[in-house]
Structure formats: structure tokens, C-alpha cells
C-alpha distance (Angstrom), angle and dihedral (degrees) to the residues before:
residue distance angle dihedral
X1 . . .
X2 3.78 . .
X3 3.81 92.3 .
X4 3.80 89.7 51.7
X5 3.80 91.9 52.9
X6 3.81 92.6 48.2
X7 3.82 92.0 50.0
X8 3.82 91.4 44.5
X9 3.80 91.8 52.1
X10 3.82 90.0 48.0
X11 3.81 91.3 52.8
X12 3.80 92.4 47.9
X13 3.81 89.3 48.6
X14 3.80 92.4 52.3
X15 3.80 91.5 48.4
X16 3.81 89.9 50.2
X17 3.81 91.4 50.0
X18 3.82 91.2 50.4
X19 3.80 90.3 49.3
X20 3.81 91.5 51.4
X21 3.81 89.8 49.6
X22 3.80 91.6 51.8
X23 3.82 92.1 48.0
X24 3.79 93.7 52.1
X25 3.80 97.5 40.1
X26 3.81 92.5 41.9
X27 3.79 90.8 -144.7
X28 3.81 128.2 113.3
X29 3.77 122.7 -111.2
X30 3.81 108.6 -96.8
X31 3.76 138.2 175.9
X32 3.78 120.3 -89.1
X33 3.81 98.8 -127.4
X34 3.80 101.2 42.4
X35 3.79 96.1 -128.3
X36 3.77 132.5 -93.7
X37 3.81 93.4 -46.1
X38 3.80 89.5 65.7
X39 3.81 92.1 62.7
X40 3.81 96.1 44.5
X41 3.80 100.5 -96.3
X42 3.80 108.9 132.7
X43 3.79 96.4 -170.7
X44 3.79 138.6 16.7
X45 3.81 90.9 -107.9
X46 3.81 104.4 51.6
X47 3.81 94.6 -169.7
X48 3.80 122.4 138.5
X49 3.79 91.3 -144.2
X50 3.84 117.5 30.4
X51 3.80 118.4 -132.2
X52 3.82 123.1 -113.7
X53 3.79 92.7 -98.0
X54 3.82 91.3 54.3
X55 3.82 91.9 45.3
X56 3.81 90.0 52.2
X57 3.81 90.9 51.8
X58 3.80 91.1 48.7
X59 3.84 91.6 50.0
X60 3.81 90.2 48.6
X61 3.81 91.9 52.3
X62 3.81 91.4 47.7
X63 3.81 90.1 51.4
X64 3.81 90.4 50.4
X65 3.82 91.1 51.3
X66 3.81 91.9 48.1
X67 3.81 90.5 47.6
X68 3.83 91.5 50.2
X69 3.81 92.1 49.2
X70 3.83 91.7 57.6
């Protein structure tokens, strides 16, 4: 139980330090690499021609949007 309390206090301390850093810098916490867009990948699947499964999902989403617009 003592180990749990020590680790819990350490986690709370780190969260508090991050919060103080955000307050003083006035900027949100963000990832270090910037995501896939930073390396030139526009989508998670960087295929030139989507597969049938992906095309079916895209058609389904389009149908949902059309249905919601009615």
C-alpha cells in the first residue's frame, strides 16, 4: 500500500507541474511530432486507390450525410 501511495503522489505531482507550466506559458499541451500531417501524410491510409472495404465505408458515410440533410 505504501508503494501505491508513493506512486500516486508522484503522478499527482507531475500533473501539477504540467498544469503550472501550461498556466505560465499560456499554451496548451501538444504532442512533440505534430502528427501525420507534419510528415506529409494527409490521411491515415496513404493509398492512392482505396480498397473495397474503405470505399464501402466512404459510401456509407455519404449516405448518412445525405439522409441527415433530408
